[in-house]
C-alpha positions as CSV (number, residue, x, y, z in Angstrom):
1,M,23.3,12.7,12.7
2,I,23.7,13.0,16.5
3,H,25.8,10.4,18.2
4,C,26.0,9.2,21.7
5,D,29.0,7.7,23.3
6,K,28.4,4.1,24.2
7,Q,29.7,4.6,27.7
8,F,26.7,6.7,28.5
9,L,24.1,4.1,27.3
10,P,22.4,2.2,30.2
11,E,23.6,-1.3,30.7
12,A,23.8,-3.9,33.5
13,L,26.9,-5.9,32.8
14,E,27.0,-7.4,36.3
15,L,23.4,-8.6,36.1
16,E,24.1,-10.1,32.6
17,A,26.8,-12.2,34.1
18,V,24.6,-13.1,37.1
19,V,21.8,-14.3,34.7
20,L,24.1,-16.4,32.6
21,G,25.8,-17.9,35.7
22,A,22.4,-18.8,37.2
23,L,21.4,-20.5,33.9
24,I,24.5,-22.6,33.9
25,N,24.0,-23.6,37.6
26,E,20.3,-24.2,37.3
27,A,19.5,-25.1,33.6
28,E,15.8,-25.5,34.4
29,M,15.5,-21.7,34.7
30,M,16.0,-21.5,30.9
31,T,12.2,-22.1,30.4
32,Q,11.4,-18.9,32.2
33,I,14.3,-16.8,30.9
34,V,13.9,-17.6,27.2
35,S,10.4,-16.1,27.4
36,I,11.9,-12.9,28.7
37,L,15.2,-12.4,27.0
38,E,16.4,-12.4,23.4
39,P,20.2,-12.5,22.7
40,E,20.2,-8.9,21.6
41,H,18.9,-7.8,25.0
42,F,22.5,-8.3,26.4
43,S,24.7,-5.3,25.9
44,D,28.1,-7.1,25.9
45,P,28.8,-8.9,22.5
46,T,30.4,-11.8,24.4
47,N,27.3,-12.2,26.5
48,V,25.1,-12.0,23.4
49,A,27.1,-14.9,21.9
50,I,27.0,-17.0,25.1
51,Y,23.3,-16.6,25.6
52,R,22.6,-17.5,21.9
53,V,24.6,-20.7,22.4
54,M,22.6,-21.6,25.5
55,R,19.3,-20.8,23.8
56,D,20.2,-23.0,20.8
57,M,21.1,-25.8,23.2
58,Y,17.8,-25.4,25.0
59,D,15.8,-25.4,21.7
60,A,17.6,-28.6,20.7
61,N,16.8,-30.1,24.1
62,E,20.5,-30.6,24.9
63,Q,22.0,-30.9,28.3
64,I,23.1,-27.5,29.7
65,D,25.8,-27.4,32.3
66,F,29.3,-25.8,32.7
67,Y,31.1,-28.4,30.7
68,T,28.7,-28.6,27.7
69,V,28.3,-24.8,27.4
70,V,32.1,-24.2,27.5
71,N,32.6,-26.9,24.8
72,R,29.9,-25.5,22.6
73,C,31.1,-21.9,23.0
74,K,34.6,-22.9,21.9
75,T,33.1,-23.7,18.5
76,V,31.7,-20.3,18.0
77,E,33.8,-17.9,16.0
78,A,32.9,-14.8,18.1
79,L,34.0,-16.6,21.3
80,K,37.2,-18.3,20.1
81,Q,39.4,-15.4,21.3
82,S,37.8,-15.4,24.8
83,K,39.0,-17.5,27.7
84,I,35.5,-18.9,27.9
85,A,36.1,-21.4,30.7
86,V,37.6,-18.7,33.0
87,L,34.8,-16.3,32.1
88,L,32.0,-18.7,32.7
89,S,33.6,-20.0,35.9
90,G,33.5,-16.4,37.2
91,Y,29.9,-16.0,36.2
92,T,28.8,-19.1,38.0
93,Q,30.6,-18.0,41.2
94,K,28.6,-14.7,41.2
95,V,25.4,-16.5,42.2
96,G,24.4,-19.0,44.9
97,S,21.1,-20.0,43.2
98,G,18.8,-19.0,40.4
99,A,16.1,-17.7,42.9
100,H,16.3,-14.1,41.5
101,A,17.2,-14.9,37.9
102,T,13.8,-13.8,36.6
103,K,14.0,-10.5,38.3
104,H,17.5,-9.9,37.1
105,A,16.5,-10.9,33.5
106,L,13.7,-8.3,33.6
107,I,16.2,-5.6,34.6
108,V,18.6,-6.6,31.8
109,K,15.6,-6.3,29.4
110,E,14.7,-2.9,30.9
111,H,18.2,-1.6,30.2
112,Y,17.9,-2.8,26.6
113,I,14.6,-0.9,26.2
114,R,16.2,2.2,27.5
115,R,19.1,1.9,25.1
116,K,16.7,1.4,22.2
117,M,14.7,4.5,23.3
118,I,17.9,6.6,23.4
119,E,19.0,5.3,20.0
120,A,15.5,6.0,18.6
121,S,15.5,9.5,20.0
122,L,18.9,10.3,18.5
123,R,17.8,8.9,15.1
124,I,14.6,10.9,15.1
125,S,16.5,14.0,16.3
126,G,18.9,13.6,13.4
127,M,16.1,13.2,10.8
128,A,14.2,16.1,12.2
129,S,17.3,18.4,12.0
130,D,18.0,17.4,8.4
131,Q,16.1,19.7,6.2
132,G,16.5,17.2,3.3
133,T,14.6,14.5,5.1
134,D,11.0,13.9,4.0
135,L,8.7,14.8,6.9
136,V,6.3,11.9,6.2
137,E,9.3,9.4,6.2
138,A,10.5,10.9,9.5
139,L,7.0,10.6,11.1
140,D,6.7,7.0,9.9
141,T,10.2,6.2,11.3
142,F,9.2,7.8,14.6
143,S,6.0,5.7,14.7
144,Q,7.8,2.5,13.8
145,L,10.6,3.0,16.4
146,A,8.0,3.8,19.1
147,D,6.0,0.7,18.2
148,Q,9.2,-1.4,18.4
149,C,10.0,-0.2,21.9
150,N,6.4,-0.8,23.0
151,D,6.5,-4.3,21.5
152,V,9.7,-5.2,23.4
153,A,8.3,-3.7,26.6
154,A,5.1,-5.7,26.2
155,G,7.0,-8.9,25.5
156,G,5.9,-9.1,21.8
157,T,2.7,-10.6,20.5
158,M,2.0,-13.9,22.1
159,A,-0.1,-16.7,20.6
160,K,-3.5,-16.8,22.3
161,P,-5.1,-20.1,23.5
162,V,-8.1,-21.1,21.4
163,A,-10.3,-21.1,24.5
164,K,-9.8,-17.4,24.9
165,I,-10.4,-16.8,21.2
166,V,-13.6,-18.9,21.2
167,E,-14.8,-17.0,24.2
168,T,-14.3,-13.7,22.4
169,A,-16.1,-15.1,19.3
170,L,-19.1,-16.1,21.4
171,K,-19.3,-12.6,23.0
172,Q,-19.2,-11.0,19.5
173,A,-21.9,-13.4,18.3
174,E,-24.1,-12.5,21.3
175,N,-23.6,-8.8,20.6
176,R,-24.6,-9.3,16.9
177,C,-27.8,-11.1,18.0
178,S,-28.6,-8.4,20.5
179,L,-28.1,-5.7,17.9
180,R,-30.3,-7.6,15.3
181,Q,-33.1,-8.1,17.8
182,S,-33.1,-4.3,18.3
183,G,-33.2,-3.7,14.6
184,Q,-29.6,-2.8,14.2
185,F,-26.6,-4.3,12.3
186,P,-23.3,-5.1,14.0
187,G,-21.1,-3.1,11.6
188,I,-20.9,0.5,10.5
189,P,-24.1,1.4,8.5
190,T,-23.6,1.7,4.7
191,G,-26.6,3.9,4.1
192,L,-28.2,1.3,1.9
193,S,-30.6,-1.2,3.6
194,E,-30.0,-4.1,1.2
195,L,-26.2,-3.7,1.5
196,D,-26.5,-3.7,5.3
197,R,-28.5,-6.9,5.1
198,L,-26.0,-8.5,2.8
199,T,-22.8,-7.5,4.7
200,G,-24.0,-6.6,8.2
201,G,-22.3,-3.2,7.6
202,W,-18.6,-2.5,7.5
203,H,-16.5,-4.2,10.2
204,S,-13.2,-3.5,11.9
205,S,-10.0,-4.6,10.1
206,Q,-11.9,-5.1,6.8
207,L,-10.4,-4.1,3.5
208,I,-13.3,-3.1,1.3
209,V,-12.6,-2.5,-2.4
210,I,-15.2,-0.6,-4.4
211,A,-14.2,-0.6,-8.1
212,A,-15.8,0.8,-11.3
213,R,-15.1,2.3,-14.7
214,P,-14.9,6.1,-15.0
215,A,-18.3,7.9,-14.7
216,M,-19.9,5.1,-12.7
217,G,-20.1,7.2,-9.6
218,K,-17.2,6.0,-7.4
219,T,-16.7,9.3,-5.6
220,A,-20.4,9.8,-5.1
221,F,-20.7,6.4,-3.6
222,M,-17.7,7.0,-1.4
223,L,-19.2,10.2,0.0
224,H,-22.5,8.4,0.6
225,L,-20.6,5.8,2.6
226,A,-18.6,8.4,4.5
227,K,-21.7,10.4,5.4
228,S,-23.6,7.3,6.6
229,A,-20.7,6.3,8.9
230,A,-20.3,9.8,10.2
231,L,-24.1,10.1,10.9
232,F,-23.6,6.9,13.0
233,G,-20.9,8.6,15.0
234,V,-17.9,7.0,13.3
235,P,-15.1,9.5,12.4
236,V,-14.1,9.1,8.8
237,C,-10.7,10.0,7.2
238,I,-10.9,10.5,3.5
239,Y,-7.7,10.6,1.4
240,S,-8.8,12.2,-1.9
241,L,-6.1,11.8,-4.5
242,E,-8.3,12.9,-7.4
243,M,-10.6,15.7,-6.2
244,A,-9.8,18.8,-4.2
245,D,-11.3,19.1,-0.7
246,V,-13.6,22.0,-1.7
247,S,-14.9,20.0,-4.6
248,L,-15.9,17.2,-2.2
249,A,-17.4,19.7,0.1
250,D,-19.5,21.1,-2.8
251,R,-20.8,17.5,-3.5
252,L,-21.6,17.0,0.2
253,L,-23.6,20.2,0.3
254,L,-25.5,19.3,-2.8
255,S,-26.3,15.9,-1.3
256,E,-28.3,17.7,1.4
257,T,-30.2,20.0,-1.0
258,S,-32.4,19.9,-4.1
259,I,-30.2,22.5,-5.9
260,D,-29.3,21.8,-9.5
261,P,-25.5,21.3,-9.6
262,D,-25.1,23.3,-12.9
263,R,-26.9,26.3,-11.4
264,F,-24.8,25.9,-8.2
265,R,-21.5,26.0,-10.3
266,R,-22.7,29.0,-12.3
267,G,-23.6,30.9,-9.2
268,E,-27.3,31.2,-10.1
269,L,-28.7,30.7,-6.7
270,E,-32.0,32.1,-5.3
271,S,-32.6,33.0,-1.7
272,N,-34.5,29.8,-0.9
273,E,-31.5,27.8,-2.3
274,W,-29.1,29.8,-0.1
275,K,-31.3,28.8,2.8
276,Q,-30.9,25.1,1.8
277,L,-27.1,25.5,1.6
278,E,-27.0,27.1,5.1
279,E,-29.1,24.3,6.6
280,A,-26.9,21.7,4.8
281,S,-23.8,23.4,6.1
282,A,-25.0,23.2,9.6
283,I,-25.7,19.5,9.3
284,L,-22.3,18.7,7.6
285,Q,-20.2,20.8,10.0
286,G,-21.4,18.6,12.8
287,L,-20.2,15.4,11.1
288,P,-16.8,13.9,12.0
289,I,-15.5,13.7,8.4
290,Y,-11.8,14.7,7.8
291,I,-10.5,15.2,4.3
292,D,-6.9,15.1,3.1
293,D,-6.6,16.1,-0.5
294,N,-2.8,15.8,-0.9
295,P,-2.6,14.5,-4.4
296,T,0.8,12.7,-4.0
297,V,0.5,10.4,-1.1
298,S,1.7,6.9,-0.4
299,M,0.2,4.1,1.7
300,R,2.9,4.8,4.2
301,Y,1.7,8.4,4.4
302,I,-1.9,7.2,4.8
303,K,-0.9,4.8,7.6
304,V,1.1,7.5,9.5
305,R,-1.6,10.2,9.2
306,S,-4.4,7.7,10.1
307,K,-2.6,6.6,13.2
308,L,-2.1,10.2,14.3
309,M,-5.8,10.9,13.7
310,Q,-6.8,7.7,15.6
311,K,-4.8,8.8,18.6
312,R,-6.8,12.0,18.6
313,G,-10.1,10.0,18.3
314,K,-10.7,11.1,14.7
315,C,-10.3,7.9,12.7
316,G,-12.8,5.1,12.9
317,M,-12.9,4.4,9.1
318,V,-10.5,5.2,6.3
319,I,-11.4,5.9,2.6
320,V,-8.9,6.2,-0.2
321,D,-10.0,7.6,-3.5
322,Y,-8.4,6.0,-5.4
323,L,-5.7,3.2,-5.4
324,Q,-4.2,3.8,-8.8
325,L,-3.5,7.5,-8.0
326,A,-1.5,6.7,-4.9
327,D,2.3,6.9,-4.9
328,T,3.1,3.2,-5.2
329,A,6.8,3.6,-6.0
330,T,9.0,1.2,-3.9
331,D,12.7,0.9,-3.2
332,R,12.8,-2.5,-5.0
333,K,14.7,-2.5,-8.3
334,N,13.0,-3.7,-11.4
335,S,9.5,-3.7,-9.9
336,N,6.7,-3.3,-12.3
337,R,3.4,-1.5,-12.0
338,E,1.5,-4.6,-11.1
339,Q,3.9,-5.4,-8.3
340,E,3.7,-1.9,-7.0
341,I,-0.1,-2.0,-6.9
342,A,0.0,-5.4,-5.2
343,N,2.2,-3.9,-2.5
344,A,-0.1,-0.9,-2.1
345,S,-3.1,-3.2,-1.8
346,R,-1.3,-5.3,0.8
347,Q,-0.4,-2.1,2.8
348,A,-4.0,-1.1,2.8
349,K,-4.9,-4.4,4.4
350,I,-2.2,-3.9,7.0
351,I,-3.5,-0.4,7.8
352,A,-7.0,-2.0,8.4
353,K,-5.6,-4.6,10.7
354,E,-3.2,-2.3,12.6
355,L,-5.8,0.4,13.2
356,G,-8.7,-2.0,13.7
357,V,-10.9,0.0,11.3
358,P,-12.5,-0.7,8.0
359,V,-10.5,0.6,5.0
360,I,-12.5,1.4,1.9
361,L,-10.2,1.4,-1.1
362,L,-11.6,2.8,-4.4
363,S,-10.1,1.3,-7.5
364,Q,-10.3,1.6,-11.3
365,L,-11.3,-1.3,-13.5
366,S,-9.5,-2.3,-16.7
367,R,-10.9,-1.4,-20.2
368,R,-11.7,-5.0,-20.8
369,V,-15.2,-4.2,-19.4
370,E,-15.9,-2.0,-22.4
371,E,-14.9,-4.7,-24.8
372,R,-17.7,-7.1,-23.6
373,V,-21.3,-7.1,-24.6
374,D,-22.2,-7.6,-20.9
375,K,-20.7,-4.6,-19.1
376,M,-21.2,-6.0,-15.6
377,P,-17.7,-6.0,-14.1
378,L,-15.9,-9.3,-13.0
379,L,-13.2,-9.9,-10.5
380,S,-10.8,-10.4,-13.3
381,D,-11.4,-6.8,-14.4
382,L,-9.6,-5.4,-11.3
383,R,-7.0,-3.2,-12.9
384,E,-3.3,-4.1,-12.8
385,S,-3.3,-6.6,-10.0
386,G,-5.0,-9.8,-8.9
387,A,-3.5,-9.2,-5.5
388,I,-6.3,-6.7,-4.9
389,E,-8.9,-9.5,-5.0
390,Q,-6.7,-11.6,-2.7
391,D,-6.2,-8.9,0.0
392,A,-9.8,-7.6,0.0
393,D,-12.4,-8.9,2.4
394,V,-15.1,-7.4,0.3
395,V,-15.1,-6.5,-3.4
396,G,-18.0,-4.5,-4.8
397,F,-18.5,-3.2,-8.4
398,I,-20.5,-0.1,-9.2
399,Y,-22.5,-0.4,-12.5
400,R,-25.0,1.9,-14.1
401,P,-26.8,0.1,-16.9
402,A,-28.4,3.3,-18.3
403,Y,-24.9,4.7,-19.0
404,Y,-24.5,1.8,-21.5
405,K,-28.0,2.6,-23.1
406,Q,-29.8,-0.3,-21.3
407,E,-33.3,0.9,-20.8
408,T,-34.4,-2.0,-18.6
409,I,-32.9,-4.8,-16.6
410,K,-34.2,-8.0,-15.1
411,T,-33.9,-8.5,-11.3
412,L,-34.8,-11.4,-9.0
413,S,-36.7,-9.3,-6.5
414,Q,-38.3,-6.6,-8.6
415,G,-38.7,-8.3,-12.0
416,E,-38.0,-6.1,-15.0
417,I,-37.3,-2.5,-14.1
418,S,-36.3,0.7,-15.7
419,T,-32.7,1.7,-15.4
420,K,-33.4,5.4,-15.1
421,G,-31.8,6.6,-11.9
422,V,-30.8,3.1,-10.9
423,G,-27.3,1.9,-10.0
424,I,-26.1,-1.6,-9.0
425,L,-23.5,-2.5,-6.5
426,S,-22.4,-6.1,-7.3
427,I,-20.7,-7.7,-4.2
428,A,-18.5,-10.2,-6.1
429,K,-16.5,-11.3,-3.0
430,Q,-17.2,-11.3,0.7
431,R,-14.8,-13.3,2.7
432,D,-17.2,-14.0,5.6
433,G,-20.6,-13.8,3.8
434,A,-22.7,-14.1,0.7
435,T,-22.3,-12.3,-2.6
436,G,-25.1,-10.6,-4.5
437,M,-26.4,-7.5,-6.1
438,V,-27.7,-4.4,-4.4
439,L,-29.9,-1.9,-6.3
440,F,-29.7,1.8,-5.3
441,S,-31.3,5.0,-6.6
442,H,-29.4,8.1,-7.6
443,N,-30.4,11.5,-8.9
444,P,-29.2,12.6,-12.4
445,S,-26.2,14.5,-11.1
446,L,-25.1,11.6,-8.8
447,T,-25.0,13.9,-5.8
448,K,-27.7,11.8,-3.9
449,L,-27.8,8.1,-3.4
450,G,-30.4,6.0,-1.5
451,D,-32.3,2.7,-1.3
452,Y,-33.9,1.6,-4.6
453,G,-37.2,3.3,-5.0
454,Q,-36.5,6.0,-2.5
455,N,-37.6,9.5,-3.2
456,L,-34.4,11.4,-3.3
457,D,-36.2,14.8,-3.4
458,T,-36.3,14.3,0.4
459,N,-33.3,14.0,2.6
460,P,-32.4,10.2,2.7
461,Y,-30.9,10.5,6.1
462,Y,-33.5,12.2,8.3
């Protein structure tokens, strides 16, 4: 670890004394100064303790003057050894008035930010030099420290007046109406018309959980959503914890062709099929889809990488396939699997809010689904944690009745229909909207998805 001698850190001891002296002389200045300075912004420990006393007195609406501050400081352990009356008397004599107190307070704060920047730089330098430090951990620490410095410089997040928030809400409502009048939805298109009508598309800061039992088509559905967003111009970051990137690329290629997947895997392709692949490749290479197939990633890793991609303009939506395969280990002792999954779910929601993008989190369902006569998943089937349901803005379940030997199903809009090539996305929760079921069509290999009744022999996107 690299160290820096404290004497070389920027500080403004004289101005710290001037600010404290001005506050004792003119206590009404406290209202302005407390919105600028925190106790830790002072570099001298004695000044830190004095300002903390004065701020506590201000919060308690107590009289602040030389006499009251001296008496209160005498009760503070950290100040008992100081000749506090002499010290504060000297501070008050340094200023004639509090006219420049605000300006001086800002300079004190600026010196604090510079100290924090130096300390952060030294810490990161030490971590970067240590070959035993995990690189993702170092990047996350770097990002956190930079954010902390930015937060202090910006004065922290202030509560917004409701008038401003309502104004923003009205503008967003106007924008949604304008989009609908032009035949568009306000969110990122899902690639399924009925799902767009039900949800309005995916929206910024949403956590969308898509859950299913194995073999229901989670990955196929995920790729469909990714491609739909990318075709709309939204860059998509996929974290594939289950499948290799080339395997996902194979599926994407097949989704743009009529090639039989088994023949594709066996290498039994004819010249016209190679032409289809080349055309599919040209389409896909123009889409802003980015795949990270590192199989051992944590939510922290996903947050760091997504932030870096967003700064490069390459992250407008995040997809994680899937939650239970993520590294959910925590530093907490005696934590169980359910608590770890709950923490990972919460982190996914934080990622959505911090980046301001939709995060689609794929999840497994418990085996309880298989034990029921009706195999349609319920919210209680979310595997290992009820926290997933709590954190999610939208929860959808993928269900293919034909897989369970159901030949027909009854629907409200279509009556009784065949289950061949039909899937159901059941929206069981939507924080800001209605729930319901969306029918979709798929081909036998689950490489193509589209609206119910759509002919998937043609490209569903063009």
